[in-house]
N, C-alpha and C positions, 0 to 999 in steps of 0.2 A: 312388745306390747306391755309386758309387766312393768317395764321401766316408766312408761307413760301413764300408767294407772294412777300413781300418786299425784302427778301433775293435773290430770283430769279431775281427780277428786278435790284437789285444792281449788281449781278453777270453779268447779261446781259450788263449793262452799262459799267462795267469794261472791259469785253471781247471786246465790240464794240470799246471802245476808245483804248484799247491795240492793236487790229488789225488795227484800223484806223491810229494810230500813227506810227506803224511799216510800214504800206503801204505808208504813206505819206513821211516818212523819206527816204525810198528806191526810191520813185518817184522823190523826190527833190534833191537827191544826184547825182551830175553829175559824170559820170564815167571818170576816169583819161584817158588821151589819150597820145599816143606817138607822135602825130602830132605836129611839131614845129622844132625848131633848138636847137641842143644839142652840148655841148662842151666837148671834151675828158678830163677826170680828172685822170683816173688811167687805167693801163693795167696789167693784170695778165696772167701767162701761166703755164702750167705743161707739162711734157714730159712723157706721159703714163698715163693710167687710175689710177694707184695706187700711183701716186706721188702728193704731195700737191702743191697747187698754190703758185707761187712766184710772188711778184710784180716786174714788169718790170719798172725801173725808166724812167720817161718821161722827156725830156728836155723842157724848156720853149717854144721852137718852136713847139714841138710835141703837147703841150697842147693847141695850137691854132687850132688844128684839130676840124672841125665841122661836124656834121651829120644833114642833113636836111631831116626830114621825112614828106613827102607830103601827102595831103589828097587823091591824085590820086593813092595811094598805091605804090608809088615809093619812093626811097631815093637816096640821093647824099651825099657822104662823100668827103670833101676837107681836105687833110692832108698837113702838113708842116714839113720841116726839116731844120736843121741848116747847112748853106753853109759856111764851113770854108775857102773856097777860096775867099769869099767876106767879110772876117772879121767877120764871125759868124752871118750874116744876116739870118732871117727866110725867107725861100723860099717855096712857094706853089708848091706842085707836079703838073706837067703839066696835068696828067691824074686824073680824078675824079673816085672814086669807086662808081658804080651805081648798082641798083638792085630794087627788089620789095619786098613788105611785105604783109602779111595777118594776120588776127586775127581769133582765134578760141577759144571760151570759156574763154576769158580774157588772152590768151597767144598769143604772137606775133612770127611770123616765118619770117625770112629774107631769100631771095634767091638772090644771087649775079650774075651779068652778067657773061657770060662764059669766057670773055677775062681776068678775074682775074688770077693772077699768081698761086694762090692756089685754089684747088677745095675742097670746104667745104663739109663734109659728113653730117653735122648737123649745124643748125644756129637758135637760138631762142633768144627772148628778154623778159624781165619782167620789170615792174616798181616797184622799191623797194626803200622806204624811199625818194621818190621824184626824184630818179635818174633812168636813163635808163641803164639796164645791158644787154649787148649783149654777148652771148656765142656762139663761133664757134668752131667746131671740124674739123680737117683735118688730113689726113694721112701724117706723116712726114717721107719721105724716109731716111733721115739722122739718125733718131732715130729708125725707123722700127716699130713705134707704132703710135696710134692716139695722137695728141697733141690738147689740149684745150686752147683757148684764151678767156679771159673775158675782155671786155671793159666797163668801167663805165663812163657815160656821165651825165652831169648836164644840166638842161634846161637853155638856155640863155634867158635873159630878153628881152622883146620886146622893141624896141626903138620908137615905135609909141606913 
C-alpha cells in the first residue's frame, strides 16, 4: 500500500490540475456577443427548401447597411440604396427595420416589428467565424414556397 501512495498522490494532483485548468479556462473565456454594430457584407437567397443558396450581389451602397444590436434586446437596421436620379448617390432608406432579439442556449432569435413588408416564419442568428449570420424564412407567394434569406454581417470597429 505504501508503494501505491505516491502513485495515488500523483494521480490526484494531475486530476486536480486538469479539472482546475479546464474550469478556469471556461470561467475566463468571455462569451461572444452579438451586441454591437454590424455592417452587411453578403446576402444569399434560395427559392424553396431544396434549392441551393445563391449569392445576391450587393452594390457598394447596399454594403453601407448597418445592424445595431442593442443590449436592451432590440435591434435597428439602417439600409441604403443607390439613387440613380441623383447621379448614383447612396441614400439611406427613410424607414428603419426594427425588432427584438432573444438568446437561448447560445442561439439567437430575431423577431421583426409587424409593419415589415414580409412576414417571416422563422428568423435566427449565429456567430460564425467572427461574423453574424442572420437567416430568415418567409413564404413567397410568387414562388409558392418558403424562401430563405441569409445575411452576413461583420462587426464594425468602435471609433471610441
